[in-house]
ROSE-595842 format. One line per field, with one value per residue: chain; y, z, x of N, C-alpha, C in turn. Coordinates in steps of 0.001 Angstrom, whole numbers, plus 500000, padded with zeros to 6 digits. Each point is the difference from the previous one (the first is absolute). Last residue first. Layout:
REM residues N
chain <- (A  ...)
n.c2 <- (Y  ...)
n.c3 <- (Z  ...)
n.c1 <- (X  ...)
ca.c2 <- (Y  ...)
ca.c3 <- (Z  ...)
ca.c1 <- (X  ...)
c.c2 <- (Y  ...)
c.c3 <- (Z  ...)
c.c1 <- (X  ...)
This chain:
REM residues 368
chain <- (A  A  A  A  A  A  A  A  A  A  A  A  A  A  A  A  A  A  A  A  A  A  A  A  A  A  A  A  A  A  A  A  A  A  A  A  A  A  A  A  A  A  A  A  A  A  A  A  A  A  A  A  A  A  A  A  A  A  A  A  A  A  A  A  A  A  A  A  A  A  A  A  A  A  A  A  A  A  A  A  A  A  A  A  A  A  A  A  A  A  A  A  A  A  A  A  A  A  A  A  A  A  A  A  A  A  A  A  A  A  A  A  A  A  A  A  A  A  A  A  A  A  A  A  A  A  A  A  A  A  A  A  A  A  A  A  A  A  A  A  A  A  A  A  A  A  A  A  A  A  A  A  A  A  A  A  A  A  A  A  A  A  A  A  A  A  A  A  A  A  A  A  A  A  A  A  A  A  A  A  A  A  A  A  A  A  A  A  A  A  A  A  A  A  A  A  A  A  A  A  A  A  A  A  A  A  A  A  A  A  A  A  A  A  A  A  A  A  A  A  A  A  A  A  A  A  A  A  A  A  A  A  A  A  A  A  A  A  A  A  A  A  A  A  A  A  A  A  A  A  A  A  A  A  A  A  A  A  A  A  A  A  A  A  A  A  A  A  A  A  A  A  A  A  A  A  A  A  A  A  A  A  A  A  A  A  A  A  A  A  A  A  A  A  A  A  A  A  A  A  A  A  A  A  A  A  A  A  A  A  A  A  A  A  A  A  A  A  A  A  A  A  A  A  A  A  A  A  A  A  A  A  A  A  A  A  A  A  A  A  A  A  A  A  A  A  A  A  A  A  A  A  A  A  A  A  A  A  A  A  A  A  A  A  A  A  A  A)
n.c2 <- (626695  501324  501797  502323  499594  497829  494874  494685  496114  500833  497438  497786  496620  498361  497239  498157  497295  497475  498660  496627  497637  494810  496855  501095  500177  500486  499919  502207  501429  502841  502921  505632  503046  500678  503191  502930  503085  502606  502698  503936  502326  501476  496315  494475  495727  494670  495910  494757  495868  496667  497733  502125  499777  496065  498707  502227  497185  496543  500858  500991  498380  501433  505009  505203  505797  504280  501769  502573  501801  503392  501957  503253  502221  502676  503150  503827  503981  501601  502849  503682  502947  503764  503912  503526  505525  505018  502445  500850  501851  502484  501546  499556  496378  495149  496045  494519  495010  494653  495543  495316  496637  496947  498152  498723  498734  500278  497832  498559  496366  498163  497602  497178  496197  496676  495606  496080  495932  497411  496654  495529  495598  496731  501195  505263  505610  504953  505336  503581  504494  503192  504233  503683  501205  500630  497566  494645  494518  494331  495010  494642  495323  494641  495358  494405  495976  494885  495961  498239  501999  504712  505215  503486  504677  504120  504147  504114  506033  504831  505385  504551  500763  502961  503164  503249  503708  503866  503785  503116  502928  503579  503740  501628  500023  498506  498433  498812  496744  496371  494776  498186  502089  498583  496021  499801  501320  497103  496090  497096  499520  497336  497049  498989  496525  495802  496232  496179  498512  496077  496375  497696  502806  501519  496482  496787  497233  498970  499693  502291  501898  503400  502855  503586  503437  501082  496606  498708  498985  503095  501168  497818  498185  496401  496936  495529  495808  498185  498386  502191  504552  501816  504317  504118  504684  504715  504096  505451  504397  502396  498544  497874  494753  494101  493998  493965  495869  498986  498930  501093  499632  496434  495467  496406  496740  500517  497207  497705  496979  497278  500522  501990  502000  504283  503822  502503  504013  504034  501796  496647  496517  494805  495901  494989  495868  496286  495280  496528  497677  496947  497140  496417  497442  498722  504145  505598  504205  505116  503204  505097  504479  505047  504428  505408  504438  504082  504566  504789  505375  504485  501993  497217  496293  495694  496188  497067  498121  495266  495769  497788  498516  495462  495382  494826  494940  494649  494086  494459  495661  499851  504545  503035  504194  504701  505050  504498  504667  504189  502552  498687  499893  501107  502604  500134  501428  496996  497353  502832  505071  504345  500458  496994  496043  494491  495540  495012  495850  495178  495725  494374  495559  495396  495475  499120  503940  504923  505957  505386  504962  504383  505162  503607  504486  503860  499828  496490  496442  495709  496822  498980)
n.c3 <- (862920  502937  503446  501174  503873  503037  500343  499404  499944  503237  503958  503172  502975  501086  501830  499145  500909  501011  502898  503469  503100  500681  496415  495545  499320  499261  500999  501032  500036  500066  499146  497402  496748  494734  496003  494426  495150  496213  495568  498478  499938  503877  503028  501125  501236  500433  501285  500924  502534  502164  503136  502094  496823  499482  503222  499668  496779  501705  502424  498021  500758  502892  498677  500881  501476  501017  499821  501172  500975  501098  498784  499250  498585  499882  499375  501172  500535  501497  501631  504488  504833  504114  501001  495796  498424  500668  503314  499801  503031  499944  498649  495175  499738  502362  500933  499708  500261  500926  497999  498382  497245  499458  498203  499947  498337  498636  498709  499309  499994  499055  499702  497099  496136  497313  496107  496561  495896  497111  496209  499588  501258  503163  504286  500557  499480  499852  500954  501487  500209  502088  501643  503587  502375  500333  497497  497440  498255  498027  498444  499052  496982  498508  496743  498311  496591  496767  497355  499171  496157  499600  500599  503614  501510  503745  502655  501526  497370  496664  498448  500752  504033  503374  503140  501059  496945  499570  503234  499434  497054  501137  502004  497809  496441  495667  496390  495233  495891  497729  500847  503996  503660  501408  502487  504330  503024  501824  502558  500591  495910  498122  495907  497488  499749  501464  500789  501431  499415  499229  498711  496840  496592  499202  498123  495460  497272  500342  499948  500609  501832  499903  502697  501287  502301  501271  501089  503612  503941  503640  498762  498459  496385  497979  497296  497552  499089  503603  501112  498720  501642  505240  502903  503403  500515  501176  499655  500317  502562  502304  504576  503324  502232  501492  498589  500721  499858  501228  499949  495052  495580  496357  498466  502967  503073  503566  502107  502990  501805  504376  504370  502640  504043  500924  496601  495100  495257  495339  495648  495231  495240  496827  496655  497763  498722  496943  499497  501495  499864  501371  500510  502902  503831  503152  500347  499604  497576  497963  499405  498746  499557  499931  500599  499264  502713  501230  502240  501026  500413  501768  503056  499631  498468  497717  500453  500490  503781  501679  498841  502753  504217  500278  499575  502311  500012  500833  499650  501612  500955  503550  499534  495881  496971  497007  497083  497151  497007  497837  496182  494955  494791  496626  500518  499711  497760  497747  503008  501938  500162  502968  504441  504054  502085  500845  501842  501099  502877  501376  503289  502382  501349  500206  500534  502029  501719  500458  499906  499237  500443  501679  502305  503770  500905  498341  494985  497695  495560  497114  496129  495678)
n.c1 <- (601468  494728  496925  494765  496311  497241  501901  498594  496428  495412  496621  495435  495579  494192  495370  495172  495053  494899  495140  498954  503052  500385  498385  501592  505292  505989  505564  504508  505350  505149  503838  499483  500319  499960  501578  500406  500448  496755  496605  495587  495445  498378  500947  501404  504042  503522  503758  502960  501788  496471  496881  495897  496441  497975  496321  495630  496485  497952  496118  495302  495696  496225  497299  499449  499578  502896  504754  504351  505494  504689  504876  504454  505561  505191  504426  504505  504663  505179  503284  498488  500582  501013  500923  497831  498325  498419  501784  505141  505015  504536  504695  500206  498100  499128  497807  501592  498038  498621  497009  497034  496719  495288  494450  494163  494400  494379  494898  494050  494874  494291  494712  497223  500003  503396  501793  503445  501811  504294  503702  502366  502114  498740  498934  499407  501242  497871  497055  495479  496767  495943  495127  497759  495766  495550  496973  499375  498469  500407  499301  501373  500393  501497  501029  500351  502156  500593  503283  504598  502043  497923  496401  497268  496280  497722  496704  497770  500352  500384  501531  498947  497112  496957  498323  503975  500908  496852  500245  503825  499221  497866  502649  504215  505296  503429  504584  502449  502740  502700  500203  500769  497710  495525  499121  499754  495670  496875  501784  503729  504311  503902  499045  495031  495089  498229  503666  504204  505129  504263  504691  502974  502421  504517  503074  498751  497320  493994  494491  495111  494231  495113  496462  495444  495402  495893  495546  496010  498246  501452  504208  505340  504432  503476  504495  503658  503339  504216  504147  504715  500698  499467  498613  498006  496512  496545  496155  499272  497584  496406  498455  503627  501689  501101  499103  500083  501554  505731  505033  503052  501094  497022  499726  503225  504079  503693  503549  503919  504159  500234  496336  496005  499871  502496  498837  500804  500884  502036  501243  501422  501950  499309  502125  502320  504266  503761  502595  504210  505019  504854  505484  502629  501574  496743  497427  499648  497799  496603  495251  496653  495684  496905  496276  497276  496907  496672  497582  496605  498121  498987  503345  504709  503936  503206  503839  504690  501687  498560  501495  503093  498638  497911  501399  502572  501438  502137  501683  502114  502150  503136  502235  501785  501875  499807  500074  497222  499130  496907  498334  500561  500219  498347  495177  494532  495495  496690  497198  495715  499897  500914  503739  503141  503937  502537  504125  502502  502942  502599  502056  501740  500260  496049  497576  495143  496694  497155  498970  497237  499273  496807  498701  498248  497880  499017  498989  496694  499079  496806  497811  496455)
ca.c2 <- (500131  499210  499960  499489  501170  500668  501085  500997  499299  499840  500823  500275  501095  500039  501208  499740  501156  499874  501068  500483  501590  500779  499842  500487  499110  500589  499586  499454  500235  499107  499088  498757  499977  499598  498190  499824  499133  499878  498925  499464  499158  500843  501313  500702  501002  501720  500312  501657  500672  500545  499799  499732  501991  499788  499466  500502  501181  499231  499258  500676  499049  499397  498278  499046  498500  500189  499586  499169  500221  498913  499764  498929  500105  499202  499567  498844  499694  499916  499332  498736  499861  498674  499863  498984  498711  499169  499192  500486  499326  500179  499970  500999  500471  500991  501114  501046  500821  500891  500043  501351  500170  500845  499509  500647  499989  500228  500827  500450  501531  499395  501145  500587  501017  500407  501375  500439  501788  499660  501595  501107  500480  499796  498980  498718  498809  499183  498509  499506  498714  500035  498744  499517  499828  501235  500969  500348  501764  501098  501028  500934  501385  500853  501064  501281  500847  501478  499800  499272  498824  499618  498371  499793  498335  499606  498222  499546  498005  499140  498618  500141  499741  499154  498947  499100  498235  498740  499493  499071  499271  498768  499233  500751  499585  501161  499594  500715  501231  501201  500880  498822  500503  501038  499575  499867  500791  500207  500666  499782  500473  501582  499769  500904  501041  499643  501354  500122  500539  501031  500919  499106  500061  501372  500026  501400  499418  500960  499445  499335  499728  498536  499907  498636  500187  501618  499637  499846  499016  499329  500882  500077  500722  500432  500513  501469  500497  500646  498887  498477  500078  499193  498295  499617  498358  499986  498714  499152  499594  500724  500205  501239  501058  501381  501546  501079  499633  500659  499153  500850  500485  501270  500777  500423  500051  500860  500410  500307  500964  500214  499168  499897  498591  498594  500425  499480  498894  499549  500459  501448  500794  501176  499925  501211  500800  501254  500499  500276  501068  499585  501613  500349  500560  498826  498963  498899  499506  498547  499338  498755  499396  498512  499533  498555  499511  498921  499302  498941  498762  499585  500037  501430  500220  501413  500252  500663  500992  501516  500465  500695  500914  501188  500758  501158  500652  501322  501695  500928  499808  499009  499524  499160  498573  499512  498899  499168  498552  499716  501526  499348  499790  498823  500121  499764  500794  500549  498925  498496  499098  499933  500803  500812  500980  501216  500742  501000  500555  501397  500378  501920  500226  501559  500521  498718  499073  498690  498707  498652  499377  499504  499028  499259  499408  500360  500257  501159  500272  501316  500348  500534)
ca.c3 <- (498896  498826  499911  498731  499049  499555  500992  499583  499808  498763  500159  498853  500121  499370  500318  500069  499375  499463  498808  499732  499620  501070  501238  500118  499589  500830  499066  499909  499091  500506  500254  500952  501342  500733  500565  501797  500856  500882  501137  499953  498245  498961  500571  498686  500312  499722  500446  499165  499489  498800  499594  500632  500099  498948  500477  500816  499611  499736  500483  499586  499042  500948  500138  499242  500071  499537  498709  500811  499281  500699  499777  499957  500194  499986  500723  498898  500608  499002  499496  498739  498646  500310  500112  500981  499457  499208  500858  498693  499700  500609  501182  500339  498577  500458  499890  500781  499128  500419  500839  499934  500773  499689  500313  499314  501397  499736  501000  499010  500616  499882  501037  501150  499953  501503  499960  501185  500607  500721  501088  498820  499018  498630  500141  500961  499202  500811  498925  500063  499814  499611  499765  498773  500184  501389  499392  501276  499805  500827  499651  500716  499688  500211  500793  500265  501459  500451  500215  501193  500334  499663  499708  498875  500254  498946  499682  501261  499904  501049  499553  498365  499785  499252  500298  501531  499822  498736  500119  500884  499478  499038  500898  500190  501160  501142  501392  500999  500026  499668  498693  499143  499639  498868  499319  499614  499637  498719  500121  500689  499947  500599  500946  499690  499803  499102  500753  498855  501225  499015  500697  500887  499810  500489  501413  500615  500195  499444  500332  499312  500139  500142  499311  499891  499939  499973  499322  498495  499684  500015  501579  499698  501164  500179  501558  500028  498730  499566  500969  499917  498232  499191  499101  499219  500136  499651  500830  499278  499220  498390  499563  499653  498984  500583  499903  499921  498835  500238  500826  501491  500372  500528  498696  499658  498537  499728  498855  500090  498752  499481  499024  498407  499907  500676  501706  500765  501459  500997  500522  500495  501475  500160  501323  499257  500478  501065  499541  500293  499594  499768  499830  498647  499358  499912  500888  499670  500760  499318  500324  499638  500659  499572  501090  499655  498980  500714  498861  500499  499810  498495  501026  500362  500422  500189  500131  498223  500059  500684  499273  498452  500114  499884  498752  500472  499739  500189  499534  499592  498623  500361  501454  500318  500484  501057  499771  501063  499864  501248  501241  500996  501279  499265  499627  500548  500563  499096  499772  500305  499101  498671  499992  498950  500708  498594  500322  499154  500213  499420  498743  499399  501127  499705  499240  500014  499143  501385  499197  501131  499147  500151  499059  499038  500513  501099  500765  500482  500986  500296  501147  500212)
ca.c1 <- (500880  501114  501445  501042  500824  499095  499823  501046  501065  500324  501021  501008  501054  501259  501023  500823  500396  501537  500918  498747  500030  500827  498892  498424  499176  498776  499203  499088  498746  499368  500772  499755  501027  499277  499993  499853  500191  501138  500331  501644  500664  499639  499880  499316  498308  499629  498575  499756  501181  500228  501333  500977  500274  500670  501340  500941  500675  500958  501703  501360  501229  501399  499838  500404  499397  498852  499164  498603  499116  499136  498533  499628  498423  499142  498789  498920  498593  498603  500816  500160  499883  499073  501280  499705  500470  499385  498979  498723  498911  498729  500004  500648  499859  500736  499397  500156  500660  499880  500895  500237  501458  501025  500906  501124  501358  501476  500640  501582  500920  501184  501376  499076  498731  499898  499356  498970  499758  498632  500249  499876  501276  499794  500716  499486  500004  501286  500102  501791  500100  501895  500806  500772  500984  500610  499948  500642  500315  500061  500765  499121  500409  498958  500401  499662  499479  499157  498787  499470  500696  500881  500278  501336  500208  501401  500327  499686  500143  499283  500213  500210  501627  500042  498903  498992  501104  500015  498892  500515  500969  498738  498580  498817  499176  499576  498625  499803  499284  500112  499335  501001  501424  500172  499659  501451  501327  499563  499390  499527  498608  500221  500597  501505  500389  499056  499640  498775  499094  499428  498847  499132  498606  499754  500004  501344  501197  501975  501154  500817  501563  500528  500976  500756  501677  500582  501285  500099  499508  498429  499052  498727  499880  499050  499498  498919  499653  498202  499197  500059  499653  500829  499169  500986  500237  501093  500135  500180  501468  500057  498860  499510  500478  499209  500592  498695  498802  498172  499391  499601  501054  500003  499718  498594  499442  498752  499777  498653  499998  501208  501328  499297  499290  500863  500144  499164  500500  498893  500165  498775  500341  500132  498820  499271  498697  499854  499174  498365  499477  498924  499469  499669  501322  501064  499073  500435  500495  501288  500836  500464  501182  500508  500908  499874  500990  500043  500531  501107  499433  499364  498898  499860  498768  499684  498220  499688  500942  498981  498968  501106  500781  498856  500776  499414  500272  498706  500345  499039  499071  499107  500370  499104  500109  500271  499819  500674  500532  500706  499937  499047  500674  500922  501321  500805  500739  501033  500976  500646  499341  499571  498702  500033  499364  499757  498733  500455  499087  500006  499157  500214  500646  500195  501669  500944  500093  500580  500692  500427  499779  501152  499438  500994  500130  500440  501649  499575  500707  500801  500170  501614)
c.c2 <- (499036  500564  499283  500420  498887  501144  501266  501329  500827  499909  500248  501102  499922  501340  499291  501577  499704  500639  500030  500637  500769  501407  500822  499595  500986  499276  500556  499708  498812  500239  498207  499032  499107  499935  500113  498862  500008  498573  499928  498824  500070  499703  501265  501305  500906  500434  501475  500455  501248  500713  500301  499159  499773  501766  500146  499511  500975  501693  499915  499345  500841  499374  499320  498824  498758  498251  500472  499879  499132  499887  498969  500154  498633  499986  499145  499104  499176  499500  499525  499883  498842  499518  498370  499440  498469  499161  499700  499306  500339  498478  499738  500102  501326  500321  501281  500910  501195  501367  501734  499924  501505  500041  501100  499572  500269  500012  500115  500985  499748  501423  499405  501479  500902  501325  500321  502084  499199  501956  499535  501399  501289  500673  499258  498936  498562  499366  499334  498638  500019  498149  500070  499195  499672  499973  501343  501615  500976  501316  501209  501057  500481  501260  501153  500787  501296  500747  501798  500143  499045  498178  499924  498382  499552  498756  499844  498251  499730  498155  498810  499007  500196  499611  498995  498943  499459  498614  498846  499037  499361  499020  498485  499129  501377  499188  501589  499819  500801  501118  501239  500778  499150  500918  501577  500233  499651  501200  500618  500217  499791  500636  501286  499717  501226  501847  500174  500799  500401  500744  500925  500278  498488  499664  501256  499974  501134  499487  500396  499876  499122  500417  498738  499665  498020  499997  501722  500563  500206  499193  499513  500908  500518  500845  501060  500678  501111  500235  500369  498889  498870  499820  499643  498561  499386  498079  499311  498723  498449  499365  500695  500135  501697  501358  501314  500989  501561  499976  500155  498890  500867  500144  502105  500959  500135  499909  501221  500655  500090  500607  500304  498866  499947  498744  498222  499688  499228  499111  499980  500550  501430  500753  502074  500378  501405  500084  501874  500596  500101  501363  499433  501284  500313  500054  498603  499085  498784  499646  499059  498905  498749  499290  498584  499010  498792  499683  498380  499076  499218  498549  499961  499900  501411  499854  501503  500499  501013  501267  501179  500050  500759  501489  501491  500976  501163  501446  500675  501484  501200  499473  498617  499358  499641  498036  499455  498523  499549  498337  499038  501464  499924  499604  499199  500005  499942  501331  500495  499657  498573  498441  499914  500592  501465  501250  501126  500977  501262  500540  501576  500465  501539  500206  501383  500403  498793  498720  498992  499068  498736  498918  499221  498989  499137  498686  500733  500879  501487  500163  500504  500223)
c.c3 <- (499299  499607  499309  500130  498851  499062  499517  500750  499530  499333  498309  499877  498836  500055  499509  500048  500411  499547  499725  498226  499959  499990  501214  501283  500479  499356  500554  499279  500826  499305  500310  500122  500897  501119  501347  500414  501211  500729  500407  500787  499978  498973  498669  501138  499000  500245  499007  500043  499850  500360  498815  499813  501629  499921  498574  500540  501149  499005  499614  500797  499544  498788  500095  500389  498856  500540  500523  499101  500480  498808  500900  500176  500418  500391  499421  500761  498865  500982  498130  498906  499189  498491  500665  501099  500971  498947  498955  500766  498814  499528  501069  501165  500568  498407  500014  499721  500930  499355  500164  500777  500138  500884  500218  500929  499310  501106  499214  501229  499415  500079  499570  500389  500880  500228  501954  500198  500758  500846  500365  500885  499632  499163  498049  499735  501010  499290  500366  499475  500421  499212  499224  499819  498586  499704  501013  499752  501071  499504  501015  499996  501436  500869  500024  500419  499632  501446  500052  500375  500797  499828  499604  499909  498803  499402  498888  499842  501336  499851  501385  499447  498558  499659  498574  499531  501290  499704  499105  500078  501036  499808  499299  501505  500248  500849  500762  500876  501675  500166  500009  498371  499117  499731  499006  498097  499188  499534  499031  500576  501412  500214  500846  501556  499753  499854  498869  500947  499144  501845  499632  501292  501230  499961  500549  501259  500530  499929  499145  500650  499117  499795  499557  499761  499601  499206  500023  499477  498389  498641  499996  501203  499954  500964  499619  501503  499679  499034  499345  500278  499534  498859  499897  499819  499418  500417  499459  500342  499397  499578  498210  499133  499996  499639  500343  499900  500507  498771  500440  500478  501529  500872  500379  498472  499839  498536  499907  499104  499630  498615  498977  500148  498398  499579  500523  501587  500548  501082  501738  501503  499866  501626  499673  501297  500218  499934  500627  498797  500360  500088  499325  500092  498583  498990  499481  500768  500467  501188  499894  500833  499175  500463  498884  500398  499546  498957  500591  499320  500182  499635  498698  500202  500449  500508  500280  499884  498693  499393  500206  499444  498628  500122  500318  499037  500660  499746  500277  499806  499809  498611  500006  501443  500509  500064  501272  499945  501096  499500  501180  500960  501039  501426  499576  499658  501063  500300  498764  499123  500573  499175  498044  499566  499067  500575  499187  499856  499069  499785  499959  499417  499593  500304  499092  498706  500347  498665  501222  498915  500829  498749  499732  499553  499488  500902  501005  500908  500363  500645  500650  501525)
c.c1 <- (501142  500640  500580  501522  500590  500863  499239  500207  501457  501693  500462  501001  501576  500566  500952  501036  501582  500489  501354  500268  498829  499861  500816  499546  498020  499062  498673  499026  499062  498378  498829  500831  499064  500758  498821  500255  500105  500444  501454  500263  501235  501025  499340  499454  499600  498869  500547  498283  500066  501013  500851  501417  500927  500998  501145  501374  500895  500338  500886  501222  500768  500935  500823  499814  500414  499583  498388  499522  498554  498941  499914  498070  499603  498978  499677  499060  499427  499001  499146  500819  499363  499738  499919  501427  500112  500613  499382  498723  499166  499265  498486  499477  500493  500279  500382  499516  500420  500863  499913  500844  500136  501095  501621  501147  501051  500769  501622  500770  501409  500973  501029  501445  500327  498692  499534  499970  499235  499461  498342  499730  498670  501034  500157  500475  499673  500091  501547  499864  501394  500358  501236  500307  500411  501372  501129  499606  500103  499913  499373  500371  498684  500715  499418  500533  498965  500384  499194  498748  499213  500573  501230  500300  500798  499615  501469  500471  499763  500373  499612  499979  499748  501327  499941  499635  499661  500992  499534  498481  500411  500896  499696  499092  498832  498883  499799  498833  500029  498880  500463  499615  500719  501517  500688  500002  500979  501057  499430  498312  499168  499082  500697  501591  501390  499996  498973  499136  498600  499019  499628  499107  499429  498345  499038  499821  500895  500679  501016  501636  500823  501323  500553  501206  499975  501278  500507  501246  500204  499728  498698  499634  498199  499558  498549  499686  499215  499882  498324  498332  499994  499510  501550  500039  501280  500510  501054  499828  499826  501703  500315  498615  499084  501088  499511  501318  499186  499273  498626  499268  499882  501478  499658  499760  498918  499524  499290  499662  498359  499482  501280  501259  499830  499118  500556  500190  498720  500691  499264  500290  499010  500421  499765  498857  499545  498428  499993  499361  497971  498810  498353  499403  499670  500691  501628  499303  501130  500774  501217  501337  500368  501133  500434  501805  500086  501022  500552  500090  501229  499637  498405  498652  499888  498734  499996  498239  499765  500782  499436  498742  500639  500952  498289  499997  498906  500502  498459  500599  499105  499068  499119  500618  499053  499671  500592  499926  500540  500500  500849  500554  498794  500926  500990  501610  501247  500535  500925  500831  500730  499131  499768  498495  499568  498106  500085  498359  499830  498949  500195  499086  500780  501237  500206  501280  500944  500009  500184  500370  500985  500138  501153  499180  500761  499970  500312  501190  499951  500950  500672  500196)
């Protein structure tokens, strides 16, 4: 089934001798394929042909109906039907069924890009925190099973069943509890109390709770191989940044090295009278803040990454929505860098990326 990647245009093109008019009915909906389709079309577009040509662009209409958040992204079903007038005769064409993703294509990929991959990410190597889960976004309409291996031994396997519901078209495969990036997180999610100790820290540093180094994805297109690099970081606090990639799926990137956090404030003040009972009150502000507000930002460093992550960081820069996890709390952020330099092992030897992010909210809760 063809896709609409809603951040890029999707054209429906007609070119026929004698074509004078065309009406496009579009149904955009979620739930079960076909049976959840509303009776009344979401949009009805009508246009007159110019030199026997009609061209509709519908991606912007679809984009408004796709829901996503820091935990998951969904797709929408998009059905359309064309009714055309050719040489005075009204002809209704069969209904066409599509899937709408919050993805996009590059200019060189041409019109109506598909991103028709089984694994919904560009990189074939995953770099992650040693004790964090290996999370993989897949297209459930194409993938049949996913197998996790460590030292040539299978440690986890999941069979994927095809589905006709919209919220199961993208699935995030993981070999551990969702949302638990470290051992202490898994204890908390199990309503336990984590008590750290020197011995426990030493054990966790030398053992991976859910080890994996290779992932095999079996799909209609064959077998994809994903290599996993596990990074242990003892000095700095690692941070996980999530973003929506070009396939319309959530993807994680770990920043292992030094990070800096800054607070910026802005204010508006006024000069007030401090005269009280014919005397100045010297403990009162003459220069008084009318309001004061702050926003925070961070500088993040990845540590050393393979060259193929150039594409991942490119997609991060182009993403409209990013989140960072701090102390088990997921917060919205925006990548503030307006430029990105591609790095190669030939030119840069060891590749480290520095990314600047702005927290996408005011520090003081002021939402009214």
